[in-house]
C-alpha positions, 0 to 999 in steps of 0.5 A: 503464481505460487507465493506466500504473504507475511504480515509484520505490524510495526511502529507506534501507528501499528502499521502493516508491512507486507512481504510477498514471497515467490515460492520457487525463486524465494525472491520477495517484494516488500510493500509499505515497510513502515518502521522497525527495519531490524524486525523486518530484516530478521523475518527476511533472514529467518525465512531465507528469502531475497528481497528484490524490490519495495513497493509503496501504496502511498508515502505517509510517514508510517509507511515509509519509515523503514524504506531507507534502511532496507534500500541500503542493506539490500540495494533495493529499487523503490517504486512509488507514484510520482504524486506522492513524492512530495510526502517523501520530501516532507517526511522530516517535518511530519516525523517531527509533527508526530513526535516519531524518530526520522529514519532517513529519507528514501530515494524513489528510483521507479515511478508507478502509473504515471497516468493515474487514470489507467491500470498498469502491470508491473513486472518485477522478476517472477512477479506480475503485479496489477497496479490500480490507481486509488487516489484520495487518501493521498494524491498518488495512492495506488493498490497492488493486485497479486492474482487474488490478493490485493494490497490497498494501504490506507485506502480501504479497511475492514468496515471502514475507509482511509482518512482524507483530512491529511495534506492531499486527501480528498474524500470524493476522490477516495470514494470514487477510487473505492467504488469504481476501481476496487468494488468491481473486482472479484468478490473473493479477492483478499484485501490486505490493509495498512492497519487492522485485519484483512477483509474481502472485496465481497464483504466490503461490497455488502457491509461497508457502511461508507460504501453503502452510504455513497451508493445511496447518495449517488444512485440518481447520478450514476 
């Protein structure tokens, strides 16, 4: 598939919103539109594309803040794992807790990966997307693989991992997701995280200290 990836860093949490654009149709998929919907709309219109869906890796407030406005402007379906819908419902409380504006509660229209233990393929227009369950940062966390580009939300970072001290977080589950579901992927796969720079599966296999520590601790068990 011939596609391009645009990164927009938005909001007070400096969250990475991603826009994957199919080369021939010029259709696009938004991933984790977290804030500043007007900035996202400007990019969509400047590059002359048509968004066809919103996919979210998880539903923390800094990843869903622009979903409602974009849903309404473009009449878009919103894909999320069912186990994260409680976070959408709690969005007003979380926004108040962190002192950020609440931009409207999005409506989940499609659920991905009802069975969290198995991968699935999502077909949207010309896109074929592998959905990889990666719970731990949140109960319904997923990662989206577009050929050799992987969108992980806050599951994995360059040299680090997602936090697990927020509601629904689970450290052991997160590490199981990373080590057993992400690290076996091809080493040259490019990893797009929810904050900070890109990395690769190979780099994290070799140098991520959290992964190295987990493997040492579990060698005798595995």
